[in-house]
C-alpha positions in Angstrom: -0.2 0.1 -0.3 1.4 3.4 -1.0 1.4 6.0 1.8 -0.3 8.4 -0.7 -2.2 6.9 -2.9 -4.3 9.8 -4.1 -1.1 10.4 -7.1 -0.3 7.6 -9.6 3.2 6.6 -8.8 5.6 5.0 -11.7 8.5 2.7 -10.6 10.8 0.4 -11.9 12.5 -2.6 -10.4 15.9 -3.7 -11.8 16.9 -7.0 -12.2 19.6 -9.1 -12.5 20.6 -12.5 -14.7 18.7 -14.7 -11.8 15.8 -11.9 -11.5 16.8 -10.4 -8.0 16.2 -7.2 -7.5 19.8 -5.4 -7.8 18.2 -1.5 -7.7 14.5 0.3 -8.1 13.7 3.8 -8.6 10.4 6.1 -8.8 10.5 7.7 -12.4 7.3 9.6 -11.8 4.8 11.0 -9.1 1.8 11.9 -11.1 -1.7 13.4 -10.6 -4.8 11.3 -10.0 -5.2 10.1 -13.4 -1.7 10.4 -15.0 2.0 9.9 -14.6 4.5 11.0 -16.9 7.1 8.0 -18.3 9.7 8.5 -20.4 12.0 5.6 -21.8 14.9 7.6 -21.2 14.2 8.2 -17.4 13.5 4.3 -17.1 16.3 2.8 -18.9 19.1 5.0 -17.2 19.3 3.6 -14.1 19.0 0.2 -15.8 22.1 1.0 -17.5 24.0 2.1 -14.3 23.2 -0.7 -12.6 23.8 -3.4 -15.2 20.3 -4.8 -15.7 19.3 -7.3 -17.6 15.5 -7.1 -16.8 13.0 -5.1 -15.3 9.2 -4.7 -13.9 7.5 -1.5 -13.9 4.3 -0.6 -11.9 2.2 2.3 -11.1 -0.9 2.7 -9.1 -4.7 3.5 -9.9 -5.6 5.8 -7.5 -9.4 5.2 -8.4 -8.6 1.3 -7.3 -10.1 0.5 -10.8 -7.3 -1.9 -12.6 -8.2 -1.9 -16.0 -5.6 -0.7 -18.1 -5.8 2.7 -20.3 -5.1 3.3 -23.6 -1.8 5.1 -22.4 -0.8 2.0 -20.2 -1.1 0.2 -22.8 1.1 2.8 -25.0 3.7 2.7 -22.0 3.9 -0.7 -22.3 4.9 -1.1 -25.5 7.2 1.7 -25.8 9.5 0.5 -22.6 9.1 -2.6 -24.1 10.6 -1.6 -27.5 13.1 0.2 -26.0 14.5 -2.7 -23.4 14.9 -5.0 -26.6 17.2 -2.0 -28.5 18.7 -2.0 -25.0 19.1 -5.6 -24.2 16.9 -5.6 -21.0 14.1 -7.3 -20.9 10.7 -5.6 -19.6 9.1 -8.8 -17.9 6.0 -7.1 -16.6 4.0 -4.1 -16.3 2.1 -4.1 -13.0 -0.9 -1.8 -11.8 -1.5 -1.8 -8.5 -4.5 -0.7 -6.3 -5.0 -1.1 -2.4 -6.7 -4.5 -2.7 -5.4 -6.3 -5.8 -2.8 -5.7 -8.7 -3.2 -6.7 -12.8 -0.2 -8.1 -15.1 -0.7 -5.5 -18.3 1.9 -8.5 -19.9 -0.1 -11.6 -18.6 -3.5 -10.8 -18.3 -4.2 -8.1 -21.1 -2.8 -9.9 -24.3 -1.5 -7.0 -25.7 
């Protein structure tokens, strides 16, 4: 649970070859309905810590886990950037106080 669940928070977990967390970063803290995410900020730390994979996540303050079109677009942009850099995006998870949803595993995009 986030201490400030009134705004969207976008975070990244950076993983080594055994998929163990080697670092993490809060990429963006936005508004009640959006958080700005750019691949440059997401992959900067990944490169610095030598990550080979990552998982990103953000919360939906509304509690509704349905991904927005922008959620899908961000996932695709990060997946494409990761492919170019050799850093695999394993998942993009949406969380609320009560549940979570994997965009990659459950949404077929």
